[in-house]
C-alpha positions as CSV (number, residue, x, y, z in Angstrom):
1,M,13.4,12.1,11.2
2,A,10.0,13.1,9.9
3,R,7.9,14.5,12.8
4,G,4.4,15.8,12.9
5,N,3.4,17.8,9.9
6,A,7.0,17.4,8.6
7,A,5.8,14.0,7.5
8,L,3.9,15.8,4.7
9,S,7.3,17.0,3.4
10,L,7.9,13.5,2.2
11,L,5.2,13.7,-0.4
12,P,7.1,15.8,-2.9
13,T,10.2,13.5,-2.7
14,R,10.8,10.8,-5.2
15,R,11.4,8.4,-2.3
16,L,7.7,8.5,-1.4
17,G,5.7,10.7,-3.7
18,P,5.3,8.5,-6.8
19,L,4.6,5.4,-4.6
20,F,2.0,7.3,-2.6
21,W,0.1,8.5,-5.8
22,A,0.4,5.0,-7.4
23,L,-1.2,3.5,-4.2
24,F,-3.8,6.3,-4.0
25,A,-4.9,5.8,-7.6
26,G,-5.1,2.0,-7.1
27,A,-7.1,2.1,-3.9
28,M,-9.5,4.7,-5.3
29,N,-10.0,2.6,-8.5
30,D,-10.7,-0.6,-6.5
31,N,-13.5,1.1,-4.5
32,L,-14.8,3.2,-7.3
33,L,-15.5,0.0,-9.4
34,K,-16.8,-2.0,-6.4
35,N,-19.3,0.6,-5.3
36,A,-20.4,1.2,-8.9
37,Y,-21.2,-2.5,-9.1
38,V,-23.1,-2.3,-5.8
39,I,-25.3,0.5,-7.1
40,L,-25.9,-1.3,-10.3
41,V,-26.9,-4.4,-8.5
42,A,-29.2,-2.5,-6.1
43,Y,-31.1,-1.0,-9.0
44,R,-31.1,-4.2,-11.1
45,E,-32.6,-6.1,-8.2
46,A,-34.7,-3.3,-6.9
47,Q,-37.7,-5.6,-6.3
48,S,-35.6,-8.1,-4.3
49,G,-33.6,-6.8,-1.4
50,Q,-32.6,-10.4,-0.4
51,A,-31.2,-11.0,-3.9
52,T,-29.3,-7.8,-3.8
53,E,-27.8,-8.7,-0.4
54,I,-26.8,-12.2,-1.6
55,I,-25.1,-10.8,-4.7
56,V,-23.2,-8.1,-2.8
57,T,-22.0,-10.7,-0.3
58,V,-20.9,-13.0,-3.1
59,A,-19.1,-10.1,-4.7
60,T,-17.2,-9.3,-1.5
61,A,-16.2,-13.0,-1.2
62,V,-15.0,-13.1,-4.8
63,F,-12.8,-10.0,-4.3
64,I,-11.2,-11.3,-1.1
65,L,-10.7,-14.9,-2.3
66,P,-7.4,-14.2,-4.2
67,Y,-5.9,-13.1,-0.9
68,F,-6.3,-16.7,0.4
69,L,-5.2,-18.2,-2.9
70,F,-2.3,-16.1,-4.1
71,S,-0.9,-14.0,-1.2
72,A,1.9,-16.5,-0.6
73,L,2.9,-16.6,-4.3
74,A,2.7,-12.8,-4.4
75,G,5.1,-12.6,-1.5
76,E,7.5,-14.9,-3.2
77,I,7.3,-12.9,-6.4
78,A,7.9,-9.6,-4.5
79,D,11.0,-11.0,-2.8
80,K,12.4,-12.5,-6.0
81,F,12.2,-9.5,-8.3
82,E,13.2,-5.9,-8.1
83,K,10.3,-4.1,-6.5
84,S,10.0,-0.9,-8.5
85,W,10.0,-3.0,-11.7
86,L,7.3,-5.2,-10.2
87,L,5.2,-2.3,-9.2
88,R,5.1,-1.1,-12.8
89,Q,4.1,-4.5,-14.0
90,T,1.2,-4.6,-11.5
91,K,0.0,-1.1,-12.4
92,L,0.2,-2.1,-16.1
93,A,-2.0,-5.1,-15.3
94,E,-4.4,-2.8,-13.5
95,I,-5.0,-1.0,-16.8
96,G,-6.0,-4.2,-18.4
97,V,-8.3,-5.2,-15.5
98,V,-10.1,-1.8,-15.4
99,T,-10.5,-1.9,-19.1
100,L,-12.5,-5.1,-18.7
101,G,-14.3,-3.4,-15.8
102,A,-15.3,-0.4,-18.0
103,L,-16.7,-2.8,-20.6
104,S,-18.6,-4.8,-17.9
105,L,-20.4,-1.6,-16.9
106,L,-22.0,-1.3,-20.3
107,G,-24.0,-4.5,-19.7
108,D,-25.7,-6.3,-16.9
109,N,-23.8,-9.6,-17.0
110,I,-23.3,-10.4,-13.4
111,Y,-20.9,-13.2,-14.1
112,F,-18.7,-11.0,-16.2
113,Q,-18.7,-8.4,-13.4
114,L,-17.8,-11.0,-10.8
115,G,-15.0,-12.2,-13.0
116,V,-13.6,-8.6,-13.2
117,L,-13.8,-8.3,-9.4
118,F,-11.8,-11.6,-9.1
119,L,-9.1,-10.2,-11.4
120,L,-9.1,-7.0,-9.5
121,G,-8.6,-9.0,-6.3
122,V,-5.7,-10.9,-7.9
123,Q,-4.0,-7.6,-8.9
124,A,-4.5,-6.2,-5.4
125,T,-3.1,-9.4,-3.9
126,V,0.1,-9.1,-5.9
127,F,0.4,-5.4,-5.3
128,G,0.0,-5.6,-1.5
129,P,3.3,-7.3,-0.5
130,V,5.3,-5.1,-2.9
131,K,4.0,-1.8,-1.7
132,Y,4.8,-2.4,2.0
133,A,8.0,-4.3,1.4
134,V,9.5,-1.5,-0.8
135,L,9.0,1.2,1.8
136,P,12.0,0.2,4.0
137,E,14.1,0.0,0.8
138,L,13.1,3.6,-0.2
139,M,13.1,5.2,3.3
140,P,15.6,5.4,6.1
141,E,14.3,3.8,9.3
142,S,14.0,7.3,10.9
143,E,11.3,8.2,8.3
144,L,9.6,4.8,8.0
145,L,6.9,5.5,10.6
146,A,6.1,8.8,8.8
147,A,5.9,7.1,5.5
148,N,3.5,4.4,6.8
149,A,1.4,7.2,8.4
150,L,1.1,8.9,5.0
151,V,0.4,5.7,3.1
152,D,-2.3,4.6,5.5
153,A,-3.9,8.1,5.6
154,G,-3.8,8.2,1.8
155,T,-5.3,4.7,1.5
156,F,-8.3,5.5,3.6
157,L,-8.9,8.8,1.9
158,A,-8.7,7.0,-1.5
159,I,-11.2,4.4,-0.2
160,L,-13.6,7.2,0.8
161,V,-13.3,9.2,-2.4
162,G,-13.5,6.1,-4.6
163,T,-16.6,4.8,-2.7
164,I,-18.4,8.2,-3.0
165,V,-17.4,8.9,-6.6
166,G,-18.4,5.3,-7.7
167,G,-21.8,5.7,-6.1
168,L,-22.5,9.1,-7.5
169,L,-20.9,8.9,-11.0
170,I,-22.7,5.7,-12.1
171,L,-26.1,7.4,-11.5
172,V,-25.6,10.5,-13.7
173,P,-26.7,10.5,-17.3
174,G,-24.1,8.5,-19.2
175,G,-22.8,7.4,-15.9
176,R,-21.6,4.0,-17.1
177,F,-19.3,5.6,-19.7
178,A,-18.2,8.3,-17.3
179,T,-17.3,5.7,-14.6
180,G,-15.4,3.6,-17.2
181,G,-13.5,6.7,-18.2
182,A,-12.6,7.5,-14.6
183,L,-11.4,4.0,-14.0
184,L,-9.1,4.2,-17.0
185,A,-7.8,7.7,-16.2
186,L,-6.9,6.6,-12.6
187,A,-5.2,3.5,-13.9
188,L,-3.1,5.4,-16.4
189,F,-2.2,8.0,-13.7
190,G,-1.1,5.3,-11.3
191,Y,1.0,3.6,-14.1
192,A,2.7,6.9,-14.9
193,A,3.5,7.5,-11.3
194,S,5.0,4.1,-10.9
195,W,7.7,5.0,-13.5
196,L,9.0,7.6,-11.1
197,I,9.5,5.2,-8.2
198,P,13.3,4.9,-7.7
199,A,14.8,1.5,-8.5
200,T,16.2,-0.1,-5.3
201,G,18.3,-2.7,-7.2
202,K,17.4,-5.3,-4.5
203,A,16.1,-8.7,-5.5
204,L,16.6,-12.3,-4.5
205,G,16.6,-14.5,-7.6
206,T,17.1,-17.6,-5.6
207,V,13.5,-17.4,-4.1
208,R,11.5,-20.4,-5.4
209,L,8.0,-19.8,-6.7
210,R,5.6,-22.6,-5.7
211,V,2.2,-23.4,-7.0
212,N,1.2,-25.5,-3.9
213,I,-1.1,-23.0,-2.4
214,L,-1.6,-24.6,1.0
215,A,2.1,-25.5,1.6
216,S,3.2,-22.1,0.4
217,S,0.7,-20.2,2.5
218,W,1.6,-22.2,5.6
219,Q,5.3,-21.5,5.1
220,V,4.8,-17.8,4.4
221,A,2.7,-17.5,7.6
222,G,5.4,-19.3,9.5
223,Q,8.0,-16.8,8.4
224,A,6.1,-14.1,10.3
225,R,5.9,-16.3,13.4
226,E,9.7,-16.8,13.5
227,R,10.2,-13.3,15.0
228,P,8.0,-12.7,18.0
229,E,7.8,-8.9,17.6
230,V,6.9,-9.3,13.9
231,W,4.2,-11.9,14.7
232,R,2.7,-9.6,17.4
233,A,2.6,-6.8,14.9
234,V,0.9,-9.0,12.3
235,L,-1.7,-10.1,14.8
236,G,-2.3,-6.5,15.8
237,I,-2.7,-5.4,12.2
238,S,-5.2,-8.2,11.6
239,W,-7.1,-7.1,14.7
240,F,-7.3,-3.6,13.3
241,W,-9.0,-4.9,10.1
242,L,-11.3,-7.2,12.1
243,V,-12.6,-4.2,14.2
244,G,-12.9,-2.1,11.0
245,A,-14.8,-4.7,9.1
246,A,-17.2,-5.5,12.0
247,L,-18.0,-1.8,12.4
248,I,-18.3,-0.6,8.8
249,S,-20.4,-3.5,7.7
250,Q,-23.0,-2.5,10.3
251,F,-23.2,1.2,9.3
252,P,-26.2,0.8,6.9
253,N,-28.3,-1.4,9.3
254,Y,-27.4,0.7,12.3
255,A,-28.2,4.0,10.6
256,K,-31.6,2.8,9.3
257,E,-32.9,0.5,12.0
258,Y,-31.6,2.3,15.1
259,L,-31.1,5.9,14.1
260,G,-33.9,6.3,11.5
261,A,-31.3,7.8,9.1
262,D,-30.9,7.5,5.4
263,N,-28.0,6.5,3.2
264,H,-26.5,10.0,3.3
265,V,-25.9,9.5,7.0
266,V,-24.2,6.2,6.2
267,T,-21.9,8.1,3.8
268,L,-21.2,10.5,6.6
269,F,-20.2,7.6,8.9
270,L,-17.9,6.3,6.2
271,A,-16.3,9.7,5.7
272,L,-15.8,10.1,9.5
273,N,-14.2,6.7,9.6
274,S,-11.8,7.3,6.8
275,I,-10.8,10.8,7.9
276,G,-10.5,9.7,11.5
277,V,-8.1,6.8,10.6
278,G,-6.1,9.1,8.4
279,C,-5.7,11.7,11.1
280,G,-4.9,9.0,13.7
281,S,-2.2,7.7,11.4
282,L,-0.6,11.1,11.1
283,A,-1.0,11.7,14.9
284,A,0.8,8.4,15.7
285,N,3.9,9.8,13.8
286,R,3.6,13.1,15.6
287,I,3.3,11.5,19.1
288,L,6.1,9.0,18.6
289,R,8.3,11.6,16.8
290,G,9.2,9.1,14.1
291,A,10.4,6.4,16.6
292,I,9.4,2.9,15.7
293,S,7.8,1.9,19.0
294,A,4.7,0.0,20.1
295,R,4.2,2.0,23.3
296,L,1.0,3.6,22.0
297,V,-0.6,0.3,21.0
298,P,-2.2,-0.7,24.4
299,W,-3.5,2.8,25.0
300,S,-5.1,3.0,21.5
301,A,-6.6,-0.4,22.0
302,L,-8.1,0.7,25.3
303,A,-9.4,3.9,23.6
304,M,-11.1,1.8,20.9
305,G,-12.7,-0.3,23.6
306,I,-14.0,2.8,25.5
307,F,-15.5,4.4,22.4
308,T,-17.1,1.2,21.1
309,F,-18.5,0.5,24.6
310,D,-19.9,4.0,24.7
311,M,-21.5,3.5,21.3
312,W,-23.4,0.5,22.8
313,L,-24.5,2.7,25.7
314,A,-25.6,5.5,23.4
315,S,-27.5,3.4,21.0
316,P,-31.3,3.8,21.0
317,E,-33.8,1.0,20.8
318,P,-34.6,-0.2,17.2
319,H,-37.6,1.5,15.6
320,T,-39.3,1.6,12.3
321,A,-39.1,5.1,10.9
322,I,-41.8,6.1,8.4
323,H,-39.5,8.8,7.0
324,L,-35.7,8.4,7.2
325,T,-33.9,11.6,8.3
326,G,-31.0,13.1,6.2
327,I,-27.7,14.5,7.4
328,T,-29.1,18.0,8.4
329,A,-31.9,16.5,10.6
330,F,-29.5,13.9,12.0
331,L,-27.0,16.5,13.1
332,A,-29.8,18.7,14.6
333,S,-30.4,16.1,17.3
334,P,-27.9,16.6,20.2
335,G,-28.0,12.9,21.1
336,N,-26.5,11.9,17.8
337,W,-23.4,14.0,18.4
338,R,-22.4,11.5,21.1
339,I,-22.5,8.7,18.5
340,I,-20.5,10.9,16.0
341,G,-17.9,11.5,18.7
342,D,-17.6,7.8,19.4
343,L,-17.2,7.0,15.7
344,V,-14.4,9.6,15.3
345,G,-12.8,8.4,18.6
346,I,-12.7,4.8,17.3
347,A,-11.3,5.8,14.0
348,L,-8.6,8.1,15.5
349,S,-7.6,5.4,17.9
350,A,-7.5,2.8,15.2
351,G,-5.1,4.9,13.1
352,I,-2.8,5.4,16.1
353,F,-3.0,1.6,16.8
354,A,-2.2,0.4,13.3
355,V,0.6,2.7,12.0
356,P,3.4,1.7,14.5
357,L,2.5,-2.0,13.9
358,Y,3.0,-1.7,10.2
359,A,6.4,0.0,10.8
360,I,7.5,-2.7,13.2
361,M,6.5,-5.5,10.8
362,Q,8.6,-3.9,8.0
363,A,11.6,-2.8,10.1
364,R,11.9,-6.1,12.1
365,S,11.4,-8.5,9.1
366,A,14.5,-9.9,7.4
367,E,15.1,-8.0,4.2
368,S,15.3,-11.2,2.2
369,E,11.8,-12.3,3.2
370,R,10.1,-9.1,4.0
371,A,7.5,-9.3,1.2
372,R,6.6,-12.9,2.2
373,V,6.0,-11.6,5.8
374,V,3.7,-9.0,4.4
375,A,2.0,-11.7,2.3
376,G,1.5,-13.7,5.5
377,N,0.0,-10.6,7.1
378,N,-2.4,-10.2,4.2
379,I,-3.6,-13.9,4.5
380,L,-4.2,-13.4,8.3
381,N,-6.0,-10.0,7.6
382,A,-8.3,-11.8,5.2
383,L,-9.1,-14.5,7.8
384,F,-9.8,-11.9,10.5
385,I,-12.1,-10.0,8.1
386,V,-14.0,-13.2,7.3
387,A,-14.2,-14.0,11.0
388,A,-15.6,-10.5,11.7
389,G,-18.3,-11.0,9.0
390,G,-19.2,-14.5,10.2
391,G,-19.3,-13.5,13.9
392,S,-21.4,-10.5,13.2
393,A,-23.8,-12.5,11.0
394,L,-24.2,-15.1,13.7
395,M,-24.9,-12.6,16.4
396,L,-27.5,-10.9,14.2
397,K,-29.1,-14.3,13.3
398,L,-29.4,-15.0,17.0
399,G,-31.2,-11.7,17.5
400,S,-28.6,-9.8,19.5
401,G,-28.9,-6.7,17.4
402,V,-26.2,-4.3,16.0
403,P,-25.4,-2.5,19.4
404,A,-24.4,-5.9,20.9
405,I,-21.6,-6.1,18.3
406,F,-20.4,-2.8,19.6
407,L,-20.5,-4.2,23.1
408,V,-18.5,-7.3,22.2
409,L,-15.9,-5.1,20.4
410,G,-15.6,-2.8,23.3
411,V,-15.0,-5.6,25.8
412,A,-12.6,-7.4,23.4
413,N,-10.5,-4.2,22.8
414,A,-10.3,-3.6,26.6
415,A,-9.2,-7.2,27.1
416,L,-6.6,-6.8,24.4
417,A,-5.3,-3.6,26.0
418,A,-4.9,-5.4,29.3
419,A,-3.1,-8.3,27.7
420,L,-0.7,-6.0,25.9
421,A,0.0,-4.1,29.2
422,L,0.9,-7.3,30.9
423,R,3.4,-7.9,28.1
424,R,5.1,-4.6,28.7
425,P,8.7,-5.8,28.6
426,A,8.1,-7.6,25.3
427,L,5.9,-5.1,23.5
428,L,5.9,-1.6,25.0
429,R,9.7,-1.3,24.8
430,L,10.0,-2.3,21.2
431,R,12.0,0.5,19.7
432,S,14.2,1.1,16.8
433,R,17.3,-1.0,17.2
434,S,19.3,1.5,15.1
435,R,19.2,4.0,17.9
C-alpha cells in the first residue's frame, strides 16, 4: 500500500498521473477565469463597491447553480459510459468553454461572462462524478486513500495557483490576451493528459438518463442514504465544504476590518489554507498507512473546533485603519502569528478530516452506482456551501461580526466530534473490508 511520502510515487504511474494532471489543469483553469472576472468587475465598478459585491455574489451563484440542476444527470452519465472516454469528452468540452471565456475577456459584457461561468459550472458538474468514481477503477483499494490524498492536495494547490495567477495576469499590459492564452494552454494540456488515462472497460449501458431534475436528484441522493457508512461519509464531506466556505468567504472582511491588513494578507491566508489542506491530506494517508478508516475523523473535527475557537479568542476588536498593512508589517506583529497558527491548524485538520471520507464514499459504494453517489454528494456539498453563505450573511446582518462566525464554527465542530465519538462502533471502526 502507498504510505507517507510513498504516495508521491503514484504520480509517475499511468494509473494516477494523467488523471491527476487533467484534474489539476481543470481546477486551475476554473479559478484562473473566475478570479480574472472578479478583478475585471472590481475595476469596472470601482466607484460602486456595493455593485461589485452584488455582481460577484451573482457570479458565484451562477457557477454553483449547475450542481443543483445537473449533478444527478451527470452521475447517471458517468455510470452509463466508460469513464476514461467520458473524461476525454469533458476535457474537450472545457476547451470550447475556455475559448468562449478568452473571448469574453476582450470585452466588458457582463451577461456574456456570466454565461461562460454557467457553462464552466456545467462542465465542472459533469466532470465531478467521473473523476471520483474512476479512482476505484484505476487503483487497488490499498492505494485508494493515497490517491485521494494526492488528488485533494493537487486540487487545493491548483485552486491557489489559479486564483493568484488569474488576479495577477489580468492586470499586466495585454493581460486579457495573456489570460486567454493561459486558459487555452491549460485546457489543451488537460485534454492531452486525459488521453493517457487507462481505459477501465467498465460501463453500465442499462442506466436510464432522466430529464426530470427534481425526481432524479432525489433518487440519486437516496442512493447515498442506502448505505449508512456512505451516507455518513457524504455528510462529513459536505461539512468540510461548509466550514471551508464559511471561513474563506470571510478572509477579506476579517483581514481589513479586524487586522487592518491589505489584500496581500488575504492572499497569504488563501495560500496557507490551500497548502494546509494539501499537507493535511497527505498526512492522513501517512497516519492511516493507507488503510481506509474513519478513526481520525472525530479527532480532526475536534482539532478544527479548537483552532476556530482560538481564532475567535485571538481576534481583536474591529477598527478603521487609515493605512492597511502589508504582509511584512503583518508578520512583524507577534500577535498575528497566533492567528496564522490557527489558520494553518484548521486547514491541516480539515485535510485529515476529508480524505478518509472520500475514500470511504468510493470504496463502500456499489460499483454500478458509484458515480451517482458522488453526484448526490456534490448536490449536498452545494447545499451546505449555500447554507454557509446564507448563515454567515445573516449573522453579519444581525451585527454579530466575523469573529462570531469563528465561534459558531468552533462550537459546531466540537459538537460534531462529540457526536462522532458516541458513534464509535459505527464510525471509528470502519475499515477496509478487504483486509
